[in-house]
Rosetta silent file (secondary structure, phi, psi, omega in degrees, C-alpha in Angstrom):
SEQUENCE: QVQLVESGGGLVQPGGSLRLSCAASGYIFSISDMGWYRQPPGKQRELVAGITSGGSPYYADSVNGRFTISRDNAKNTVYLQMNSLRPEDTAVYYCNVRGRGGLSPFDSWGQGTQVTVSS
SCORE:     score description
SCORE:     0.000 S_00000001
   1 L     0.000  140.779 -177.467    0.013    0.001   -0.025 S_00000001
   2 E  -110.963  130.518  179.230    1.314    3.431   -0.937 S_00000001
   3 E  -109.136  143.072 -179.616    0.666    6.496    1.368 S_00000001
   4 E  -122.852  130.615  178.850    0.784   10.091    0.230 S_00000001
   5 E  -117.860  114.529 -178.318    1.438   12.930    2.611 S_00000001
   6 E   -97.247  157.411  172.802    0.698   16.545    1.446 S_00000001
   7 E  -156.951  159.076  171.929    1.929   19.694    3.003 S_00000001
   8 L   114.366  -10.635 -176.824    2.054   23.414    2.130 S_00000001
   9 L   -71.359  173.639  176.834   -1.498   24.721    1.944 S_00000001
  10 E   159.819 -164.558 -178.408   -2.769   27.727    3.798 S_00000001
  11 E   -97.670  129.732 -179.558   -4.199   31.263    3.488 S_00000001
  12 E  -144.281  145.591 -177.745   -2.620   33.716    1.016 S_00000001
  13 L   -78.954  158.243  172.945   -3.570   37.040   -0.352 S_00000001
  14 L   -52.618  136.787 -171.951   -4.278   37.497   -4.032 S_00000001
  15 L    86.869  -10.080 -176.196   -1.073   37.652   -6.006 S_00000001
  16 L   -85.431  176.228 -177.740    0.732   35.722   -3.420 S_00000001
  17 L  -125.898  150.902  175.095    2.553   32.308   -3.732 S_00000001
  18 E  -145.068  154.257  172.549    2.428   28.892   -2.090 S_00000001
  19 E  -120.288  117.620  169.725    4.336   25.615   -2.593 S_00000001
  20 E   -95.139  142.086  178.777    2.666   22.315   -2.118 S_00000001
  21 E  -123.075  153.403  173.757    4.569   19.059   -1.526 S_00000001
  22 E  -149.052  115.726 -177.374    3.437   15.537   -1.682 S_00000001
  23 E  -106.632  130.672 -176.572    5.657   12.606   -0.576 S_00000001
  24 E  -104.332  140.581  179.402    4.873    9.013   -1.460 S_00000001
  25 E  -146.471  161.008 -174.511    5.998    6.108    0.797 S_00000001
  26 E   126.482 -155.863  172.702    5.404    2.385    0.962 S_00000001
  27 L   -85.333   96.270 -179.680    6.137   -0.446   -1.383 S_00000001
  28 L  -122.254  123.690  172.378    6.963    1.312   -4.518 S_00000001
  29 L   -84.369  -51.948 -177.954    8.661   -0.258   -7.475 S_00000001
  30 E  -152.557  153.262  173.980    8.140    2.428   -9.946 S_00000001
  31 E  -123.478  130.279  178.140    6.187    5.673  -10.378 S_00000001
  32 E   -96.974 -106.502 -177.041    4.636    6.863  -13.607 S_00000001
  33 E   -80.772  142.210  168.011    2.541   10.027  -13.683 S_00000001
  34 E  -123.073  143.916 -174.874    2.280   12.324  -10.675 S_00000001
  35 E  -152.413  171.128  173.323   -0.293   15.085  -10.570 S_00000001
  36 E  -121.835  136.825  167.156   -2.232   17.597   -8.597 S_00000001
  37 E  -119.842  166.532  177.889   -5.981   18.031   -8.654 S_00000001
  38 E  -143.976  154.674  173.149   -8.312   20.494   -6.853 S_00000001
  39 E  -127.963  102.664  174.569  -11.874   20.683   -5.797 S_00000001
  40 L   -65.266  162.583  177.205  -13.355   24.112   -5.305 S_00000001
  41 L   -56.310  127.532  177.234  -16.379   24.572   -3.030 S_00000001
  42 L    72.069    9.938 -177.843  -19.441   23.119   -4.575 S_00000001
  43 L  -122.883  172.258  175.751  -17.619   21.964   -7.686 S_00000001
  44 L   -79.841  156.277  174.681  -16.120   18.696   -9.102 S_00000001
  45 L   -64.958  137.820  177.344  -12.564   17.705   -8.716 S_00000001
  46 E  -135.779  158.359  177.975  -10.370   18.855  -11.688 S_00000001
  47 E   -76.019  133.592 -177.141   -6.885   18.400  -12.944 S_00000001
  48 E  -103.139  -54.343 -172.321   -4.533   21.181  -12.108 S_00000001
  49 E  -160.628  154.982  177.090   -1.157   19.870  -13.364 S_00000001
  50 E  -143.151  157.376  170.065    0.613   16.550  -14.107 S_00000001
  51 E  -146.961  137.392 -177.121    4.128   15.315  -14.876 S_00000001
  52 L   -75.100  172.073  173.026    5.167   12.170  -16.592 S_00000001
  53 L   -56.578  -30.229 -176.525    7.887    9.765  -15.552 S_00000001
  54 L   -84.198   -6.955  174.567   10.108   11.423  -18.086 S_00000001
  55 L    95.731   18.951  176.733    9.594   14.838  -16.400 S_00000001
  56 L   -81.940  122.758  177.763    7.166   16.332  -19.036 S_00000001
  57 E   -91.908  158.003  171.097    4.622   18.677  -17.370 S_00000001
  58 E  -145.600  145.001 -171.154    1.123   19.427  -18.427 S_00000001
  59 E  -132.519  152.178  165.644   -1.343   22.069  -17.082 S_00000001
  60 L   -63.422  151.406  176.397   -4.857   23.125  -17.030 S_00000001
  61 L   -59.515  -30.545 -170.093   -5.345   26.217  -19.123 S_00000001
  62 L   -70.946  -22.401 -174.351   -6.486   28.131  -16.047 S_00000001
  63 L  -109.281  -16.829 -173.093   -3.154   27.647  -14.272 S_00000001
  64 E   -59.572  132.981 -175.479   -0.709   27.654  -17.192 S_00000001
  65 L    93.922  -17.349 -176.394    1.971   30.204  -16.743 S_00000001
  66 L  -115.230  -33.549 -179.500    1.268   30.733  -13.086 S_00000001
  67 E  -103.000  147.336  177.332    1.795   27.137  -11.647 S_00000001
  68 E  -132.895  122.838  174.679    4.882   24.918  -11.959 S_00000001
  69 E   -98.509  139.667  175.519    4.869   21.209  -11.374 S_00000001
  70 E  -143.761  168.286  177.818    8.113   19.318  -10.543 S_00000001
  71 E  -148.777  149.097 -175.532    9.137   16.103   -9.197 S_00000001
  72 E  -118.114   97.035 -175.984   12.058   14.574   -7.191 S_00000001
  73 L   -67.145  -26.635  178.208   12.297   10.865   -8.126 S_00000001
  74 L   -71.841  -23.374  177.312   14.841   10.094   -5.498 S_00000001
  75 L  -104.356    2.129 -173.307   12.382   11.259   -2.847 S_00000001
  76 L    51.586   46.019 -168.274    9.261   10.054   -4.540 S_00000001
  77 E  -132.751  135.639  174.797    7.925   13.597   -4.122 S_00000001
  78 E  -111.549  152.746 -174.711    5.967   15.907   -6.339 S_00000001
  79 E  -131.599  154.232  171.088    5.802   19.661   -5.833 S_00000001
  80 E  -133.573  113.778  175.327    3.401   22.414   -7.065 S_00000001
  81 E   -90.941  120.503  179.407    4.719   25.927   -7.109 S_00000001
  82 E  -111.296  112.762 -177.843    1.718   28.315   -7.255 S_00000001
  83 L  -116.889  164.617  174.996    2.423   31.954   -8.105 S_00000001
  84 L    49.503   49.057 -174.170    0.107   34.952   -8.866 S_00000001
  85 L   -62.436  148.047 -178.825   -2.630   33.126   -6.916 S_00000001
  86 L  -124.465  158.131  177.411   -6.266   34.294   -7.550 S_00000001
  87 H   -57.969  -28.317  178.297   -9.357   33.919   -5.398 S_00000001
  88 H   -73.451   -5.664  176.997  -10.673   31.331   -7.956 S_00000001
  89 H   -90.848   -2.126  179.543   -7.690   29.120   -7.086 S_00000001
  90 L   -65.112  128.321 -175.279   -9.264   28.536   -3.643 S_00000001
  91 E  -178.508  171.226  169.227   -9.867   24.818   -3.249 S_00000001
  92 E   -93.593  128.522 -176.518   -8.813   21.629   -1.543 S_00000001
  93 E  -107.828  128.611 -175.969   -5.811   20.336   -3.455 S_00000001
  94 E  -116.818  135.662  170.737   -5.138   16.662   -3.805 S_00000001
  95 E   -95.416  152.120 -175.280   -2.013   14.880   -5.104 S_00000001
  96 E  -133.348  128.853  178.791   -2.307   11.745   -7.208 S_00000001
  97 E  -130.293  131.836  173.583    0.513    9.158   -7.834 S_00000001
  98 E  -124.299  143.015 -178.330    0.336    6.208  -10.094 S_00000001
  99 E  -178.445 -148.806 -176.173    2.844    3.439  -10.522 S_00000001
 100 E  -129.201  134.998  166.790    3.704   -0.134   -9.587 S_00000001
 101 E  -114.705   83.716 -170.808    4.395   -1.896   -6.336 S_00000001
 102 L    82.497 -125.305  179.911    5.945   -4.988   -7.394 S_00000001
 103 L   -86.121  -17.672 -174.173    3.492   -6.853   -9.718 S_00000001
 104 E  -102.581  137.316 -179.065    0.553   -4.703   -8.750 S_00000001
 105 E   -78.269  150.353  173.758   -0.329   -1.239  -10.036 S_00000001
 106 E  -131.767  161.919  178.355   -1.418    1.482   -7.590 S_00000001
 107 E  -147.615   92.680 -172.505   -3.300    4.816   -8.007 S_00000001
 108 E  -102.708  148.466  176.595   -3.020    6.660   -4.699 S_00000001
 109 E  -121.611  142.805  176.437   -4.518    9.954   -3.524 S_00000001
 110 L   -74.015  174.446 -178.766   -3.315   12.309   -0.822 S_00000001
 111 L   -81.660  -12.264  178.286   -5.650   13.492    2.027 S_00000001
 112 L   100.518  143.643  177.839   -6.084   16.918    0.549 S_00000001
 113 E  -137.013  128.285  178.971   -4.661   20.344    1.601 S_00000001
 114 E   -71.363  126.840  172.467   -6.732   23.524    1.817 S_00000001
 115 E  -115.486  116.595  174.047   -5.625   26.520   -0.278 S_00000001
 116 E  -114.913  125.032 -179.516   -7.518   29.756    0.391 S_00000001
 117 E  -115.426  111.502 -177.881   -6.718   32.921   -1.586 S_00000001
 118 L  -158.834  150.724 -178.720   -8.342   35.935   -0.004 S_00000001
 119 L   -97.352    0.000    0.000   -7.615   39.446    1.082 S_00000001
């Protein structure tokens, strides 16, 4: 079983920055895609950004140019640097990690971290 621990959420003013981290632990043989999703109040969960095993990032249009996703394969950790934050970025942010633990694939989710953008 693979566990994900997220950190870095909080309250920030519009225009500010936050950095989220998500560390995976457990029986991990390999990791493929790592990503961040968010769920705004009263809305469905949506993809924010992802990064492939080769390090290629992809972003939702709403965050492209403001957010940067990165990964540290030695630490099984994915990061999300969020700049120029807007009130509409307010949401619970979840990390997602997919890979293999031996012969079995896994698709794990973090517990979620609240990001609130408000003056």
